[in-house]
C-alpha positions as a Python dict, from the first residue, in 0.01 Angstrom:
ca = {
    (1, 'X'): (0, 0, 0),
    (2, 'X'): (113, -20, 362),
    (3, 'X'): (69, 315, 536),
    (4, 'X'): (240, 233, 864),
    (5, 'X'): (428, -32, 1059),
    (6, 'X'): (453, -23, 1436),
    (7, 'X'): (583, -215, 1734),
    (8, 'X'): (401, -158, 2062),
    (9, 'X'): (369, -306, 2407),
    (10, 'X'): (97, -548, 2513),
    (11, 'X'): (13, -545, 2882),
    (12, 'X'): (-29, -917, 2926),
    (13, 'X'): (117, -993, 3267),
    (14, 'X'): (-94, -975, 3583),
    (15, 'X'): (-51, -629, 3731),
    (16, 'X'): (31, -467, 3394),
    (17, 'X'): (-324, -333, 3360),
    (18, 'X'): (-231, 4, 3509),
    (19, 'X'): (37, 87, 3251),
    (20, 'X'): (-48, 256, 2921),
    (21, 'X'): (14, 99, 2582),
    (22, 'X'): (344, 234, 2449),
    (23, 'X'): (456, 265, 2088),
    (24, 'X'): (817, 149, 2082),
    (25, 'X'): (876, 206, 1710),
    (26, 'X'): (671, 336, 1419),
    (27, 'X'): (730, 408, 1055),
    (28, 'X'): (477, 587, 834),
    (29, 'X'): (486, 540, 456),
    (30, 'X'): (305, 779, 224),
    (31, 'X'): (123, 1106, 278),
    (32, 'X'): (-196, 986, 459),
    (33, 'X'): (-146, 1121, 810),
    (34, 'X'): (-364, 1425, 861),
    (35, 'X'): (-708, 1457, 1019),
    (36, 'X'): (-991, 1651, 857),
    (37, 'X'): (-875, 2010, 821),
    (38, 'X'): (-510, 1909, 832),
    (39, 'X'): (-233, 2037, 1050),
    (40, 'X'): (-92, 2382, 999),
    (41, 'X'): (277, 2322, 1060),
    (42, 'X'): (536, 2047, 1086),
    (43, 'X'): (512, 2015, 1465),
    (44, 'X'): (133, 1982, 1458),
    (45, 'X'): (161, 1729, 1175),
    (46, 'X'): (409, 1526, 1380),
    (47, 'X'): (172, 1532, 1680),
    (48, 'X'): (-124, 1430, 1460),
    (49, 'X'): (77, 1139, 1323),
    (50, 'X'): (186, 1035, 1673),
    (51, 'X'): (-175, 1037, 1798),
    (52, 'X'): (-292, 832, 1499),
    (53, 'X'): (-23, 568, 1556),
    (54, 'X'): (-99, 554, 1928),
    (55, 'X'): (-471, 506, 1851),
    (56, 'X'): (-383, 212, 1623),
    (57, 'X'): (-154, 62, 1890),
    (58, 'X'): (-424, 86, 2158),
    (59, 'X'): (-681, -83, 1936),
    (60, 'X'): (-433, -356, 1831),
    (61, 'X'): (-341, -418, 2194),
    (62, 'X'): (-707, -440, 2294),
    (63, 'X'): (-790, -687, 2015),
    (64, 'X'): (-480, -894, 2095),
    (65, 'X'): (-572, -916, 2465),
    (66, 'X'): (-930, -1017, 2377),
    (67, 'X'): (-793, -1287, 2145),
    (68, 'X'): (-565, -1419, 2420),
    (69, 'X'): (-855, -1427, 2667),
    (70, 'X'): (-1080, -1602, 2414),
    (71, 'X'): (-814, -1870, 2358),
    (72, 'X'): (-872, -1989, 2714),
    (73, 'X'): (-501, -1991, 2791),
    (74, 'X'): (-378, -1791, 3088),
    (75, 'X'): (-167, -1487, 2987),
    (76, 'X'): (146, -1651, 3127),
    (77, 'X'): (126, -1922, 2857),
    (78, 'X'): (209, -1656, 2598),
    (79, 'X'): (515, -1548, 2797),
    (80, 'X'): (708, -1872, 2846),
    (81, 'X'): (1034, -1829, 2659),
    (82, 'X'): (1382, -1962, 2724),
    (83, 'X'): (1659, -1709, 2650),
    (84, 'X'): (1808, -1888, 2348),
    (85, 'X'): (1493, -2060, 2229),
    (86, 'X'): (1376, -1948, 1882),
    (87, 'X'): (1038, -1776, 1887),
    (88, 'X'): (754, -1967, 1723),
    (89, 'X'): (518, -1731, 1544),
    (90, 'X'): (295, -2020, 1436),
    (91, 'X'): (83, -2009, 1753),
    (92, 'X'): (115, -1635, 1816),
    (93, 'X'): (-222, -1460, 1827),
    (94, 'X'): (-290, -1258, 1513),
    (95, 'X'): (-575, -1104, 1323),
    (96, 'X'): (-711, -812, 1129),
    (97, 'X'): (-953, -530, 1206),
    (98, 'X'): (-1086, -235, 1013),
    (99, 'X'): (-1053, 133, 1098),
    (100, 'X'): (-1348, 332, 961),
    (101, 'X'): (-1282, 663, 789),
    (102, 'X'): (-1213, 941, 1037),
    (103, 'X'): (-1096, 703, 1312),
    (104, 'X'): (-810, 801, 1312),
    (105, 'X'): (-728, 830, 937),
    (106, 'X'): (-933, 1016, 675),
    (107, 'X'): (-992, 697, 474),
    (108, 'X'): (-1075, 340, 575),
    (109, 'X'): (-775, 127, 672),
    (110, 'X'): (-720, -239, 756),
    (111, 'X'): (-486, -323, 1044),
    (112, 'X'): (-310, -658, 1063),
    (113, 'X'): (-165, -739, 1404),
    (114, 'X'): (53, -1006, 1560),
    (115, 'X'): (116, -1051, 1932),
    (116, 'X'): (442, -1211, 2044),
    (117, 'X'): (468, -1232, 2420),
    (118, 'X'): (447, -868, 2537),
    (119, 'X'): (523, -711, 2197),
    (120, 'X'): (269, -627, 1930),
    (121, 'X'): (349, -580, 1561),
    (122, 'X'): (99, -409, 1328),
    (123, 'X'): (68, -308, 963),
    (124, 'X'): (-181, -37, 860),
    (125, 'X'): (-289, -105, 501),
    (126, 'X'): (-535, 10, 240),
    (127, 'X'): (-855, -197, 285),
    (128, 'X'): (-832, -336, -70),
    (129, 'X'): (-473, -458, -16),
    (130, 'X'): (-394, -831, -45),
    (131, 'X'): (-436, -919, 325),
    (132, 'X'): (-284, -1268, 293),
    (133, 'X'): (30, -1115, 146),
    (134, 'X'): (28, -846, 417),
    (135, 'X'): (-3, -1114, 689),
    (136, 'X'): (289, -1317, 553),
    (137, 'X'): (495, -995, 531),
    (138, 'X'): (406, -903, 890),
    (139, 'X'): (508, -1249, 1014),
    (140, 'X'): (834, -1230, 819),
    (141, 'X'): (906, -881, 955),
    (142, 'X'): (839, -995, 1312),
    (143, 'X'): (1057, -1304, 1267),
    (144, 'X'): (1349, -1106, 1126),
    (145, 'X'): (1321, -834, 1392),
    (146, 'X'): (1305, -1090, 1673),
    (147, 'X'): (1591, -1299, 1530),
    (148, 'X'): (1832, -1015, 1453),
    (149, 'X'): (1751, -765, 1725),
    (150, 'X'): (1670, -999, 2017),
    (151, 'X'): (1378, -774, 2107),
    (152, 'X'): (1225, -1012, 2361),
    (153, 'X'): (1541, -1048, 2568),
    (154, 'X'): (1615, -676, 2580),
    (155, 'X'): (1264, -543, 2645),
    (156, 'X'): (1208, -186, 2533),
    (157, 'X'): (1551, -175, 2369),
    (158, 'X'): (1356, -145, 2040),
    (159, 'X'): (1398, 233, 2052),
    (160, 'X'): (1777, 198, 2062),
    (161, 'X'): (1776, -32, 1760),
    (162, 'X'): (1575, 191, 1525),
    (163, 'X'): (1855, 202, 1266),
    (164, 'X'): (1863, -179, 1241),
    (165, 'X'): (1484, -190, 1228),
    (166, 'X'): (1499, 55, 934),
    (167, 'X'): (1741, -176, 750),
    (168, 'X'): (1506, -473, 789),
    (169, 'X'): (1205, -265, 680),
    (170, 'X'): (1386, -131, 373),
    (171, 'X'): (1460, -487, 257),
    (172, 'X'): (1123, -650, 335),
    (173, 'X'): (882, -357, 289),
    (174, 'X'): (1051, -102, 60),
    (175, 'X'): (864, 232, 64),
    (176, 'X'): (559, 53, 209),
    (177, 'X'): (517, -174, -94),
    (178, 'X'): (424, -537, -31),
    (179, 'X'): (631, -788, -224),
    (180, 'X'): (512, -1127, -342),
    (181, 'X'): (699, -1381, -134),
    (182, 'X'): (794, -1735, -223),
    (183, 'X'): (1039, -1951, -29),
    (184, 'X'): (1336, -1881, -256),
    (185, 'X'): (1273, -1505, -255),
    (186, 'X'): (1236, -1505, 126),
    (187, 'X'): (1567, -1691, 167),
    (188, 'X'): (1735, -1433, -57),
    (189, 'X'): (1584, -1146, 144),
    (190, 'X'): (1693, -1308, 472),
    (191, 'X'): (2049, -1331, 339),
    (192, 'X'): (2040, -963, 232),
    (193, 'X'): (1914, -860, 577),
    (194, 'X'): (2183, -1064, 752),
    (195, 'X'): (2453, -918, 525),
    (196, 'X'): (2328, -560, 578),
    (197, 'X'): (2314, -599, 956),
    (198, 'X'): (2656, -766, 963),
    (199, 'X'): (2826, -453, 826),
}
């Protein structure tokens, strides 16, 4: 099961080092959100959840930046994008890392991440989940979000498009459940997403 999906910033331009990593959008599926001892009320639970998601975003950003540095390409190479040019996710840095129990969730989790220019996309999954399926789902989610919401051209407009992001998530990752994807099924899902967003 997928426990969370998030979109966060990646400080990849020179001079961005001073700014903090920001979570632009997050969605938590399932009950696993509380630290040892739990939170006593709804507000504390919300703050616990927010801290956990921010911890994941910071680690994903750090791993993404290390991957970009290890590639030997200057950070600007990941930023070249013409306004109407479709985004290629083929060469986008991606990977997976493990969160041990207690850091920040009670149980072990696997985090799959994908960096597209200055945006990071991440899925927090059970460690025994099918990671190849999770990766293809993450790439499909990122592609659909970038295509339909034009996230790269409008910067942090992600927050304003939360309702459309929810529509895409409900079609591609219903209730945090990964779906087996073949080309025909993906085309059908893409048509459903386009029809839902066209309303």
